[in-house]
Phi, psi and omega in degrees: 000317178299320179298322179297317179295320178297319179296319179297321179295318179296320178297317179298318179297319180296319179295320179297317180293325183288335180279348178084162178273111184215140178283160173292129181297149178244125178261125173255194183295323186228010183219156163237120185250134176232155171237122187224155182249149180285327181237169183272014179176184179213144179269158175303126183078001182269180181241150175221137178264122174245157184224138171272120179263128176247113173259106193262135180300140179304138181090353180243165179210156172248187193237151174280179182300324168252111188282350180095223184289333181208179178092188181203144181286162175296139178239137179241127177244113187268143169238103189243157175299161182303131178094344179281149176226152180241137177275191180277160176293135171269104188282130174293156177301133182278171170232160179283135180235080181291137176228100186060230178277355181275147174240116180245161181239128182184213189223144172232159181080247180227140179216145175250133177242097183285152174219137178267124176254141181243126179274149177286156177294340180278357179299137186265131177297134180102340179277158177245127183255152176253124179251116185246144178217141173255117182259125175248116187233130172262119181244134190225151165228249170283336175234164181246139181231118174284128181231143185232154177207144173252122183239142179232129180241127176261136185218130179280148173266122187241161182276317182269166179302123183292151181271157178292133177297128187295333183261310186270330184304309181299327180293316179291321177300318179294322178295320178294321181292326182278346182295143179300139181228150179282169173092354182283329183208161174253152186222148179220144175234158181210137178290140181220074181070235180277358177234178170220155183251139179238111181261134181233126184231136177191152181299327182286352180268351182294119179076007182287150177286119184263010189303323184238030179291149184201147176251123178251107182283152173283322181283127185293337184251013184292313183236163171278104188297332183280348181274147178297151176258114177288147182226131174239133182271142173234172181297329182231022181178203181206163179230127175267139169254117191238148177262125181298153175289173184302321182287341183257346185297325183262000184224179181287155175285160178294164181294327180229132176254125182239150178171195182237132174251130177250121179226125177053039177082358179253136183245138177212153180278148174227154170228108186254138174246158180294140180178190179278131181292130180289137182298332181291352177268352174077018185262012184258358183272201179292170179305147184296141177269345182242139178223141175275108184276141177281019175056056179226156175256138177268103186296318190086160187295314183297313180296321179296319178296319179297315178299318181295321181295311180296317178297325178294323176296315181294330183300333179294345179263001182275142184301333186290344179257357181304314182301321181291317179297323179295319179297316182290322178298320178297321179292315181293332179298332179287348180241026185299331183259011179226090187300317182298316179296321179296321179295317179298318178299319179296319178294323177295320176298316178299315180298318178298320180293310184295317180299316182290323175300314180296319178296317180294320177296321178297318177297318179301313180295322180293318180294317180291325177295334177280000175103358180279147179260092180232155178238185182296144182077022184297338181296333180274010167268001179261117181305319178298322179294316180298316180297316180297317179292325178297316178294321180296316180293325176297317179297320178297315181297318180293323179293316179294335178279355178084014181291326177212163179258150179292127177219228180272357185295140176292340181295337183264016185300314183295312181289328180297323178298323181286331185270346181298141186285337186280174178292333180299321180297316178295320179298314180295326178294320175297320177296318179296324178300320180293314183299319184280317191259359183304319181284351181294147178224170182206167175308139182078340181283321185300311180296324179294317180294316178299320179297317182296324186291339182257009178271159174298158182305000000 
């Protein structure tokens, strides 16, 4: 009987090892996240590659290290045993994710993001360690949703070189092999008026199909992501014609341009310095006749204003503005028999809205000029702001329901602003409307807003 139990235990151990070290998957609203290891263990002082797997809902996408015009890259916060260290994310080659006039860089479908972990030499053979990570992922379609997950991976410390996991190992190995690497080609850039040219030369580019070639910069403000990238073919390479980003249009380019070039489905890293463009890259001829378009329509100012006006009318029917409209309607009801006073109150409300919109737009431009990738309504990506507004709207709803009367309580701050008889109350209500409802959108509003976000200040 004892022999039978020992055999069963050995079989169970073998089955556990064959399934690989993998965390229990976590399903969020639009993602399924896994943490998996390339091998079935790690030696003391050795390294193990683990990967965050993102299984993304159809129609949605996550972001690369440079998210493009909007969005934010995935962030990993590790909690490791004493002495363990984690390397940087090995980013898979991105794809273009156009959203209206915006051009973003990221992933759709499924993607693996490997990270190398290093065990301390003091790790004891036979022990099992827990590797924990908190993943923060921004997943977007027409709207963006920040989603988080806590994943835990258990991994044994072994004496001999661990074997490749039969199921997960090849997938992680393939992800590492497909990741962009340096040394495949050399690159040079040169300023060319309002644009600049980036020449890439390498033996592997000779005769390559350039139909879907693209340059993905590491610096978020280097190029105008929404503008087409011109391409000129050379005998041993190609030359991109690129439009500088808003922060670079009025100033010099950096000393070194870094990024990923994708040619014929193959991705590689480049580091380009200023210099003379090599003739074998084909960038010395006339302006390029072919451009890779980011599949966007240029609305123009008049069309954008028309879309914004119609979208603004429809926006009044969206649920996210109902609490503000209720507060203002309650305030105006107190002036129902004084038309002039009601008009003045309405103008004060308008002034508060417009002033706050302009202030919020100014903050947005300042933050983006500093290199951050934020979009409209960025204030509601802050958990403290969201929590504060949620409590404020709850207080407003309870007050309008007659549960309590406005007094000295801080809970009535929002409604008190709407009920105050002076112009300051109407002005503050307009400001509150902007803070709460700025991220709301409606039909026709999205293309106008997207067009505005990619324009110069």
